[in-house]
C-alpha positions in Angstrom: 106.8 72.2 -67.9 106.2 72.7 -64.2 106.9 76.4 -64.4 104.5 76.7 -67.3 101.9 74.7 -65.4 102.4 76.8 -62.2 102.0 80.0 -64.3 98.8 78.8 -65.9 97.3 77.7 -62.6 98.1 81.0 -61.0 96.6 82.9 -63.9 93.4 81.0 -63.4 93.1 82.3 -59.8 93.7 79.0 -58.2 96.1 78.2 -55.4 98.3 75.2 -56.0 101.0 72.9 -54.8 103.3 71.0 -57.0 105.3 68.1 -55.7 107.1 65.6 -57.9 104.3 64.2 -60.1 101.5 65.4 -57.8 99.5 68.6 -58.4 97.1 69.9 -55.8 94.6 72.7 -56.7 92.8 74.8 -54.1 89.9 77.1 -54.4 88.3 78.9 -51.4 84.7 80.0 -51.8 81.5 80.8 -49.8 78.9 78.0 -49.9 76.5 80.4 -51.6 79.0 80.8 -54.5 79.4 77.0 -54.9 77.9 76.7 -58.4 79.9 79.6 -59.9 83.1 78.4 -58.2 82.7 74.8 -59.4 82.1 76.1 -63.0 85.2 78.2 -62.7 87.1 75.2 -61.3 86.0 72.9 -64.0 86.9 75.4 -66.8 90.3 75.8 -65.2 90.8 72.1 -65.0 90.0 71.7 -68.7 92.7 74.2 -69.5 95.2 72.5 -67.2 94.5 69.1 -68.7 94.8 70.5 -72.2 98.3 72.0 -71.3 99.3 68.7 -69.8 98.1 66.7 -72.8 100.0 69.0 -75.2 103.2 68.3 -73.2 102.6 64.5 -73.2 101.5 64.3 -69.6 98.4 62.6 -68.5 96.0 62.8 -65.5 95.7 59.6 -63.5 92.0 59.6 -62.8 92.3 56.9 -60.1 94.4 59.3 -58.1 92.2 62.3 -58.7 90.1 63.4 -55.8 87.7 66.3 -55.3 87.5 67.2 -51.6 85.3 69.8 -50.1 86.6 71.1 -46.8 84.6 73.1 -44.3 82.4 73.0 -41.3 79.7 70.3 -41.2 76.9 72.9 -41.7 78.6 74.4 -44.7 79.5 71.1 -46.4 76.0 69.7 -45.8 74.5 72.7 -47.6 76.7 72.0 -50.6 76.0 68.2 -50.5 72.3 69.0 -50.4 72.4 71.2 -53.5 72.2 69.6 -56.9 75.7 69.2 -58.3 77.4 67.1 -61.0 80.6 66.9 -59.0 81.5 63.6 -57.2 83.3 64.5 -54.0 85.5 62.3 -51.9 85.2 61.9 -48.1 89.0 62.0 -47.7 92.1 62.5 -49.7 95.8 61.6 -49.2 98.4 64.3 -49.6 102.1 63.4 -49.1 101.0 60.4 -46.9 98.6 62.3 -44.7 94.9 61.8 -45.0 92.7 64.8 -45.0 88.9 64.6 -44.5 86.2 67.1 -45.3 85.9 68.4 -41.8 89.6 68.1 -40.9 88.7 65.8 -38.0 91.6 63.5 -39.2 89.6 60.4 -38.2 90.8 58.4 -41.2 94.4 59.6 -40.7 94.4 58.5 -37.0 92.7 55.2 -37.8 95.3 54.4 -40.4 98.1 55.6 -38.2 96.9 53.6 -35.3 96.7 50.4 -37.3 100.3 50.9 -38.6 101.7 51.8 -35.2 100.0 49.0 -33.3 101.3 46.5 -35.9 104.9 47.7 -35.3 104.4 47.8 -31.5 103.2 44.2 -31.6 106.3 43.2 -33.6 108.5 45.1 -31.1 106.8 43.4 -28.2 107.6 40.0 -29.7 111.4 40.8 -29.9 111.6 43.0 -26.8 112.8 40.2 -24.4 115.9 40.0 -26.5 116.7 43.7 -26.6 118.2 46.1 -24.0 116.3 49.3 -23.2 118.5 51.5 -25.4 118.0 49.3 -28.5 114.2 49.0 -27.8 114.0 52.8 -27.6 116.0 53.2 -30.8 113.7 50.9 -32.7 110.6 52.5 -31.1 111.7 56.0 -32.1 112.7 55.1 -35.6 109.7 52.9 -36.5 106.7 54.1 -34.4 107.5 57.4 -32.9 108.6 58.8 -36.3 105.1 58.0 -37.6 103.5 59.9 -34.7 105.7 62.9 -35.3 105.1 63.1 -39.1 103.0 66.2 -39.7 102.1 66.4 -36.0 101.6 70.2 -36.2 98.3 69.4 -38.1 96.9 67.9 -34.9 96.9 71.3 -33.2 93.4 71.9 -31.8 92.3 68.2 -32.4 89.3 67.0 -30.5 90.2 65.4 -27.1 89.0 61.9 -28.0 91.3 62.0 -31.1 94.2 63.2 -29.0 93.5 60.4 -26.6 93.8 57.8 -29.4 97.3 59.2 -30.2 98.2 59.1 -26.5 97.1 55.5 -26.2 99.6 54.6 -29.0 102.4 56.4 -27.1 101.4 54.6 -23.8 101.5 51.2 -25.5 104.9 52.1 -27.0 106.2 53.1 -23.6 104.9 49.9 -22.0 106.5 47.8 -24.7 109.9 49.6 -24.3 110.0 49.2 -20.6 108.5 45.7 -20.6 105.7 46.9 -18.4 102.6 44.7 -18.4 100.3 47.1 -16.6 98.8 50.3 -18.1 101.4 53.1 -17.8 100.6 56.7 -17.1 104.0 57.6 -18.6 104.3 58.9 -22.1 106.9 57.7 -24.6 108.7 61.1 -24.3 109.3 60.4 -20.6 110.6 56.9 -21.4 112.9 58.2 -24.1 114.6 60.5 -21.6 115.6 57.6 -19.4 119.4 56.8 -19.4 
């Protein structure tokens, strides 16, 4: 089925990504071509859903998002035009949250909440751990979250990078048992013997 689906999507001039039960469709267009591109996309989607239905697959509408990605000026032109398409402000793909301007604000907010939750838990048990064990826990539970898809953060705005750096600093303070703000990053702490 997936080979047939992939062939159909390619024949409709759409880029795509198939992973397990997830299907991502991509279409690049100039803002002035928005209406024609959306019509093409909707027609292609009708054919894709028809193929899926004929093979006893169904689309989960609660997990279906339509995300426009572009510069603020470009996206605002599209939002200001009359369209019947409901767009999402962000969409999750393989656990990573993408937003329409690729600022990753939602991703970093969600990541921060999760990391600080685990840092707090580590801080509670830290008095009972040696440094090596604390570093192992920090690396496996918190630092691994920071590393996941970190190549997408290339070129991120400075204030967003600072948010990630604050997480690393809090993690370093927790591992070393330091109570004062540390200028050391977690990578420097993890190199300690």
